[in-house]
SEZABA-239193 format. One record per residue (C-alpha): chain; x, y, z. Coordinates in Angstrom, 2 decimals. Example, Ala and Ser with C-alpha at 12.3 -4.5 7.8 and 13.67 -1.06 7.14 Angstrom:
<lumfis>
+-----+---------+---------+---------+
! mol !       u !       v !       w !
+-----+---------+---------+---------+
!   A !   12.30 !   -4.50 !    7.80 !
!   A !   13.67 !   -1.06 !    7.14 !
+-----+---------+---------+---------+
</lumfis>
This chain:
<lumfis>
+-----+---------+---------+---------+
! mol !       u !       v !       w !
+-----+---------+---------+---------+
!   A !   14.38 !  158.36 !  115.09 !
!   A !   17.75 !  157.48 !  116.74 !
!   A !   17.18 !  153.75 !  116.17 !
!   A !   16.74 !  154.55 !  112.34 !
!   A !   19.43 !  156.78 !  112.35 !
!   A !   21.87 !  154.24 !  113.88 !
!   A !   20.48 !  151.19 !  111.68 !
!   A !   21.11 !  153.50 !  108.57 !
!   A !   24.85 !  153.89 !  109.86 !
!   A !   25.14 !  150.29 !  110.66 !
!   A !   24.01 !  149.12 !  106.95 !
!   A !   26.34 !  151.96 !  105.43 !
!   A !   29.29 !  149.93 !  107.43 !
!   A !   27.84 !  146.87 !  106.28 !
!   A !   27.69 !  147.83 !  102.49 !
!   A !   31.33 !  148.88 !  102.72 !
!   A !   32.76 !  145.86 !  104.53 !
!   A !   31.32 !  143.63 !  101.86 !
!   A !   32.86 !  146.01 !   99.28 !
!   A !   36.06 !  145.31 !  100.56 !
!   A !   35.84 !  141.61 !  101.12 !
!   A !   34.74 !  141.65 !   97.15 !
!   A !   37.64 !  143.84 !   96.31 !
!   A !   39.89 !  141.50 !   98.38 !
!   A !   38.32 !  138.69 !   96.60 !
!   A !   38.77 !  139.72 !   93.14 !
!   A !   42.16 !  140.61 !   94.23 !
!   A !   43.17 !  137.20 !   95.25 !
!   A !   41.83 !  135.70 !   91.80 !
!   A !   43.84 !  138.22 !   89.56 !
!   A !   47.03 !  137.31 !   91.35 !
!   A !   46.58 !  133.78 !   90.78 !
!   A !   44.96 !  133.87 !   87.44 !
!   A !   46.00 !  137.07 !   86.00 !
!   A !   43.94 !  136.64 !   82.52 !
!   A !   41.24 !  138.05 !   81.18 !
!   A !   40.19 !  139.67 !   84.77 !
!   A !   40.70 !  143.19 !   84.15 !
!   A !   39.00 !  145.14 !   81.73 !
!   A !   39.90 !  145.37 !   78.44 !
!   A !   39.39 !  147.86 !   75.81 !
!   A !   36.03 !  146.70 !   74.18 !
!   A !   34.26 !  146.70 !   77.89 !
!   A !   32.02 !  149.44 !   77.93 !
!   A !   32.57 !  151.05 !   74.51 !
!   A !   29.39 !  148.99 !   73.18 !
!   A !   27.60 !  151.24 !   70.96 !
!   A !   30.00 !  153.86 !   70.54 !
!   A !   31.83 !  154.96 !   67.23 !
!   A !   33.26 !  158.10 !   65.83 !
!   A !   34.05 !  160.95 !   68.16 !
!   A !   31.95 !  159.14 !   71.10 !
!   A !   34.54 !  156.06 !   70.65 !
!   A !   37.37 !  158.47 !   70.39 !
!   A !   36.81 !  160.27 !   73.35 !
!   A !   36.12 !  157.50 !   75.71 !
!   A !   39.75 !  155.91 !   74.72 !
!   A !   41.04 !  159.14 !   75.39 !
!   A !   39.69 !  159.23 !   78.81 !
!   A !   40.77 !  155.40 !   79.35 !
!   A !   44.63 !  156.30 !   77.63 !
!   A !   44.99 !  159.94 !   79.09 !
!   A !   46.20 !  159.05 !   83.23 !
!   A !   49.92 !  158.13 !   82.78 !
!   A !   52.82 !  158.34 !   84.62 !
!   A !   54.91 !  161.47 !   83.34 !
!   A !   58.20 !  160.74 !   82.22 !
!   A !   60.81 !  163.39 !   82.08 !
!   A !   62.45 !  164.54 !   78.89 !
!   A !   64.32 !  167.36 !   80.16 !
!   A !   67.53 !  168.28 !   80.53 !
!   A !   67.43 !  166.14 !   83.95 !
!   A !   67.44 !  163.28 !   82.05 !
!   A !   70.41 !  162.46 !   79.52 !
!   A !   69.76 !  160.89 !   76.24 !
!   A !   71.98 !  158.31 !   77.62 !
!   A !   69.25 !  157.38 !   80.55 !
!   A !   66.50 !  157.35 !   77.88 !
!   A !   68.95 !  154.20 !   75.95 !
!   A !   70.16 !  152.63 !   79.07 !
!   A !   66.82 !  152.68 !   80.94 !
!   A !   64.11 !  152.75 !   78.39 !
!   A !   64.81 !  151.59 !   74.87 !
!   A !   66.77 !  148.94 !   76.37 !
!   A !   63.55 !  147.92 !   77.47 !
!   A !   61.16 !  148.91 !   74.73 !
!   A !   63.24 !  148.15 !   71.98 !
!   A !   65.80 !  145.67 !   72.19 !
!   A !   66.08 !  143.83 !   68.84 !
!   A !   65.83 !  139.64 !   69.87 !
!   A !   69.17 !  139.49 !   67.72 !
!   A !   70.71 !  141.63 !   70.54 !
!   A !   70.78 !  145.62 !   69.38 !
!   A !   68.69 !  148.74 !   69.66 !
!   A !   65.60 !  148.17 !   67.00 !
!   A !   65.91 !  151.62 !   64.96 !
!   A !   62.81 !  151.92 !   62.96 !
!   A !   64.98 !  155.05 !   60.97 !
!   A !   67.84 !  153.45 !   59.93 !
!   A !   69.43 !  149.97 !   59.27 !
!   A !   72.15 !  150.48 !   61.98 !
!   A !   72.53 !  147.71 !   64.53 !
!   A !   74.37 !  149.45 !   67.82 !
!   A !   74.39 !  147.10 !   70.73 !
!   A !   74.98 !  149.66 !   73.12 !
!   A !   74.42 !  153.72 !   73.14 !
!   A !   77.30 !  155.61 !   71.70 !
!   A !   76.72 !  159.37 !   71.59 !
!   A !   74.55 !  162.26 !   70.05 !
!   A !   76.19 !  163.06 !   66.92 !
!   A !   75.61 !  158.65 !   65.61 !
!   A !   72.43 !  158.31 !   68.00 !
!   A !   69.35 !  159.98 !   69.22 !
!   A !   65.48 !  159.42 !   70.60 !
!   A !   63.15 !  160.75 !   68.41 !
!   A !   59.46 !  162.10 !   69.11 !
!   A !   58.08 !  160.28 !   66.14 !
!   A !   55.16 !  163.16 !   66.02 !
!   A !   57.57 !  166.66 !   66.73 !
!   A !   56.89 !  167.83 !   69.53 !
!   A !   57.22 !  171.64 !   67.90 !
!   A !   53.74 !  170.47 !   67.49 !
!   A !   52.36 !  171.29 !   70.67 !
!   A !   54.84 !  173.57 !   72.67 !
!   A !   57.63 !  175.74 !   71.93 !
!   A !   61.14 !  175.27 !   73.01 !
!   A !   61.05 !  176.99 !   76.59 !
!   A !   57.84 !  175.43 !   77.27 !
!   A !   58.21 !  171.69 !   75.52 !
!   A !   58.57 !  170.21 !   79.41 !
!   A !   54.79 !  171.75 !   80.42 !
!   A !   53.24 !  169.60 !   78.18 !
!   A !   53.36 !  165.81 !   79.50 !
!   A !   53.41 !  164.41 !   75.64 !
!   A !   56.64 !  165.40 !   76.11 !
!   A !   57.92 !  162.32 !   77.60 !
!   A !   55.28 !  159.67 !   76.27 !
!   A !   57.14 !  156.64 !   75.29 !
!   A !   54.90 !  155.59 !   73.15 !
!   A !   55.63 !  158.37 !   71.01 !
!   A !   60.10 !  158.20 !   71.70 !
!   A !   62.20 !  155.79 !   69.46 !
!   A !   65.57 !  155.44 !   69.26 !
!   A !   66.76 !  156.80 !   66.16 !
!   A !   69.61 !  157.19 !   63.81 !
!   A !   71.37 !  160.62 !   64.22 !
!   A !   71.47 !  161.60 !   60.13 !
!   A !   67.99 !  160.48 !   59.73 !
!   A !   66.41 !  162.28 !   62.81 !
!   A !   68.15 !  165.49 !   61.59 !
!   A !   66.77 !  165.03 !   57.83 !
!   A !   63.52 !  163.92 !   59.38 !
!   A !   63.38 !  167.55 !   61.37 !
!   A !   59.80 !  168.64 !   62.66 !
!   A !   58.20 !  167.45 !   59.04 !
!   A !   55.01 !  165.38 !   59.09 !
!   A !   54.66 !  162.11 !   57.81 !
!   A !   53.84 !  161.54 !   53.82 !
!   A !   55.03 !  159.73 !   50.65 !
!   A !   58.43 !  161.18 !   48.92 !
!   A !   58.56 !  161.17 !   45.25 !
!   A !   62.42 !  162.65 !   44.58 !
!   A !   64.25 !  162.40 !   47.76 !
!   A !   66.16 !  164.48 !   49.04 !
!   A !   67.56 !  162.14 !   51.82 !
!   A !   67.26 !  158.37 !   51.56 !
!   A !   69.19 !  155.75 !   53.76 !
!   A !   67.27 !  153.00 !   52.40 !
!   A !   65.14 !  152.85 !   55.44 !
!   A !   63.83 !  156.54 !   55.47 !
!   A !   63.11 !  159.06 !   52.96 !
!   A !   62.64 !  163.14 !   53.02 !
!   A !   61.21 !  165.15 !   50.13 !
!   A !   58.23 !  166.74 !   48.87 !
!   A !   54.94 !  165.23 !   49.42 !
!   A !   53.35 !  163.14 !   46.63 !
!   A !   50.38 !  162.13 !   48.57 !
!   A !   47.31 !  162.97 !   46.59 !
!   A !   45.12 !  166.12 !   47.79 !
!   A !   47.33 !  166.51 !   50.34 !
!   A !   49.87 !  168.96 !   51.96 !
!   A !   52.47 !  169.89 !   49.13 !
!   A !   55.20 !  170.79 !   51.25 !
!   A !   58.44 !  168.32 !   52.51 !
!   A !   57.48 !  164.87 !   54.47 !
!   A !   59.34 !  162.41 !   56.37 !
!   A !   58.36 !  158.49 !   54.80 !
!   A !   59.49 !  155.46 !   56.91 !
!   A !   59.78 !  152.31 !   54.90 !
!   A !   57.04 !  150.23 !   54.22 !
!   A !   57.77 !  148.12 !   57.13 !
!   A !   56.71 !  150.66 !   59.64 !
!   A !   54.55 !  152.35 !   58.28 !
!   A !   51.81 !  151.05 !   60.22 !
!   A !   53.68 !  151.74 !   63.20 !
!   A !   53.85 !  155.28 !   62.48 !
!   A !   50.36 !  155.29 !   61.64 !
!   A !   49.30 !  153.82 !   65.12 !
!   A !   51.38 !  156.08 !   66.81 !
!   A !   49.81 !  159.03 !   65.33 !
!   A !   46.62 !  158.01 !   66.31 !
!   A !   47.54 !  156.98 !   69.73 !
!   A !   48.58 !  160.57 !   69.63 !
!   A !   45.35 !  162.32 !   68.64 !
!   A !   43.47 !  160.22 !   70.99 !
!   A !   45.45 !  160.54 !   74.14 !
!   A !   46.09 !  164.34 !   73.76 !
!   A !   42.56 !  165.06 !   72.40 !
!   A !   42.63 !  167.92 !   75.04 !
!   A !   45.77 !  169.21 !   72.89 !
!   A !   43.79 !  170.07 !   70.05 !
!   A !   43.45 !  173.56 !   70.70 !
!   A !   46.88 !  173.65 !   71.24 !
!   A !   48.25 !  172.28 !   68.02 !
!   A !   50.74 !  174.82 !   66.11 !
!   A !   50.86 !  176.02 !   62.70 !
!   A !   53.28 !  173.11 !   61.41 !
!   A !   50.63 !  170.40 !   62.59 !
!   A !   47.97 !  172.53 !   61.50 !
!   A !   49.34 !  173.53 !   58.07 !
!   A !   49.82 !  169.90 !   57.71 !
!   A !   48.32 !  166.99 !   59.16 !
!   A !   46.56 !  168.09 !   62.07 !
!   A !   43.00 !  169.76 !   62.50 !
!   A !   42.33 !  172.35 !   65.98 !
!   A !   39.22 !  169.94 !   66.41 !
!   A !   38.89 !  166.84 !   68.97 !
!   A !   37.36 !  164.68 !   65.89 !
!   A !   38.81 !  163.59 !   63.25 !
!   A !   41.62 !  165.68 !   64.46 !
!   A !   43.42 !  164.82 !   61.02 !
!   A !   42.78 !  166.83 !   57.72 !
!   A !   41.35 !  164.57 !   55.56 !
!   A !   44.38 !  163.67 !   53.29 !
!   A !   46.41 !  162.73 !   56.41 !
!   A !   43.31 !  160.49 !   57.92 !
!   A !   43.28 !  158.35 !   54.39 !
!   A !   47.06 !  158.29 !   54.14 !
!   A !   47.37 !  156.84 !   57.95 !
!   A !   44.26 !  154.50 !   57.51 !
!   A !   46.07 !  153.12 !   54.47 !
!   A !   49.44 !  152.41 !   56.08 !
!   A !   47.52 !  150.91 !   59.15 !
!   A !   45.91 !  148.53 !   56.96 !
!   A !   48.69 !  147.88 !   54.53 !
!   A !   51.26 !  146.69 !   57.59 !
!   A !   49.66 !  145.37 !   60.26 !
!   A !   50.51 !  145.21 !   63.93 !
!   A !   53.44 !  143.16 !   64.35 !
!   A !   54.82 !  141.21 !   67.22 !
!   A !   57.47 !  144.24 !   68.02 !
!   A !   54.68 !  146.73 !   68.42 !
!   A !   52.53 !  144.28 !   70.78 !
!   A !   55.71 !  143.52 !   72.63 !
!   A !   56.98 !  147.28 !   72.92 !
!   A !   53.23 !  148.14 !   74.20 !
!   A !   53.72 !  145.81 !   77.15 !
!   A !   56.94 !  147.29 !   78.07 !
!   A !   55.82 !  150.70 !   78.06 !
!   A !   53.06 !  149.84 !   79.95 !
!   A !   55.29 !  148.74 !   82.74 !
!   A !   57.16 !  152.22 !   82.47 !
!   A !   54.47 !  154.75 !   82.22 !
!   A !   50.75 !  152.59 !   83.11 !
!   A !   49.19 !  153.36 !   79.68 !
!   A !   48.77 !  151.37 !   76.35 !
!   A !   47.94 !  152.06 !   73.03 !
!   A !   44.88 !  150.59 !   72.09 !
!   A !   45.32 !  150.73 !   68.62 !
!   A !   48.22 !  148.08 !   69.02 !
!   A !   45.69 !  145.93 !   71.24 !
!   A !   42.83 !  146.36 !   69.54 !
!   A !   43.65 !  147.48 !   65.65 !
!   A !   39.92 !  147.39 !   64.28 !
!   A !   39.17 !  150.37 !   66.72 !
!   A !   40.79 !  152.27 !   63.93 !
!   A !   38.14 !  151.70 !   61.42 !
!   A !   35.36 !  152.49 !   64.17 !
!   A !   36.99 !  155.78 !   64.87 !
!   A !   37.90 !  157.00 !   61.10 !
!   A !   37.67 !  154.02 !   58.81 !
!   A !   35.03 !  152.07 !   56.71 !
!   A !   33.11 !  151.57 !   59.96 !
!   A !   32.68 !  154.80 !   61.54 !
!   A !   29.14 !  155.03 !   60.70 !
!   A !   28.88 !  151.72 !   62.57 !
!   A !   27.93 !  150.88 !   66.51 !
!   A !   31.58 !  149.28 !   68.13 !
!   A !   29.86 !  146.12 !   69.06 !
!   A !   31.78 !  142.99 !   68.56 !
!   A !   30.79 !  139.74 !   68.54 !
!   A !   31.18 !  137.52 !   71.69 !
!   A !   33.61 !  135.34 !   69.35 !
!   A !   36.01 !  138.31 !   68.64 !
!   A !   36.10 !  139.82 !   71.42 !
!   A !   37.50 !  136.24 !   72.79 !
!   A !   40.23 !  136.65 !   70.35 !
!   A !   41.04 !  140.06 !   71.13 !
!   A !   41.16 !  139.20 !   74.75 !
!   A !   44.27 !  140.42 !   76.54 !
!   A !   46.61 !  138.52 !   79.10 !
!   A !   48.19 !  140.57 !   81.54 !
!   A !   51.92 !  140.61 !   82.16 !
!   A !   53.02 !  140.05 !   86.42 !
!   A !   54.05 !  143.75 !   85.93 !
!   A !   50.80 !  145.06 !   84.48 !
!   A !   48.96 !  142.88 !   87.51 !
!   A !   51.45 !  144.35 !   89.92 !
!   A !   50.53 !  147.99 !   89.24 !
!   A !   46.48 !  147.05 !   88.91 !
!   A !   47.00 !  145.44 !   92.48 !
!   A !   48.50 !  148.82 !   93.68 !
!   A !   45.85 !  150.48 !   92.38 !
!   A !   43.14 !  147.99 !   93.85 !
!   A !   45.02 !  148.30 !   97.49 !
!   A !   45.03 !  152.27 !   97.37 !
!   A !   41.50 !  152.04 !   97.04 !
!   A !   41.03 !  149.42 !   99.70 !
!   A !   42.84 !  151.65 !  101.95 !
!   A !   40.23 !  154.68 !  101.44 !
!   A !   37.72 !  152.45 !  102.07 !
!   A !   39.13 !  150.80 !  105.15 !
!   A !   39.80 !  154.39 !  106.39 !
!   A !   36.18 !  155.29 !  105.82 !
!   A !   34.86 !  152.17 !  107.53 !
!   A !   37.18 !  153.14 !  110.72 !
!   A !   35.06 !  156.33 !  111.21 !
+-----+---------+---------+---------+
</lumfis>
């Protein structure tokens, strides 16, 4: 019996040791090649659709670094440390999706704001914003013009008829989208409607666990208190239309990678726009199972910063294995 126990213990240590060697070898390959070695979003999602696919993505992107958006960090801190990386236009100014302004520096709160695309009042109250990690999610935060931000307020997205605010980039007015919410809405320019749609798809997927926290402003307009689909039918139809008419741009792809470097998660609907169709769109009744040819087209090449992040995660796991092996 004693020999069997010793043999079993030895086999266990051998397996752990082999696991360590395998992990080290994987790190070596990742470090030198850094391309398509890390899991893409389509891996292990085959066969899923609609609610199951949305929840699987939720589990992948939910864990991320929580950024401080409380009084401890000023607006200037966000502009100087985050927006300068995520929203810097190639021509040398901050990229503002709310106006035509081209500011090269942060001037002040009476001209520039950091704006929650999906209003944070939709999940929390003023005294409890910071208790929700969505409060500082950089995928949902953008540089904006102060007047446009003030006009937008906490209104949902929509399509405006007669505008009460119009700066040639954004509009605010009563919603005219058919069969939908009839109140005041914010409409971005056509150039960015797809961006806004994919941000909302990201938010209701990443924060699927907030479904029962959505407040009245959200559930009376665009959202629903259910994990799936998470949107009212009219809002779902409108966002799908925007997503299709305004495809993913290089601006979004670059921003997605820059946000990842800061908070370590991505917007999957920017990386793989077709996922939208399998969850809410015209393929939601089909199993997500892309042909190999399409998978090759959407394979993602990781940046050095992204590889470094995954390496740090792998090293941490190796440290745990080594400590177990030492015992």
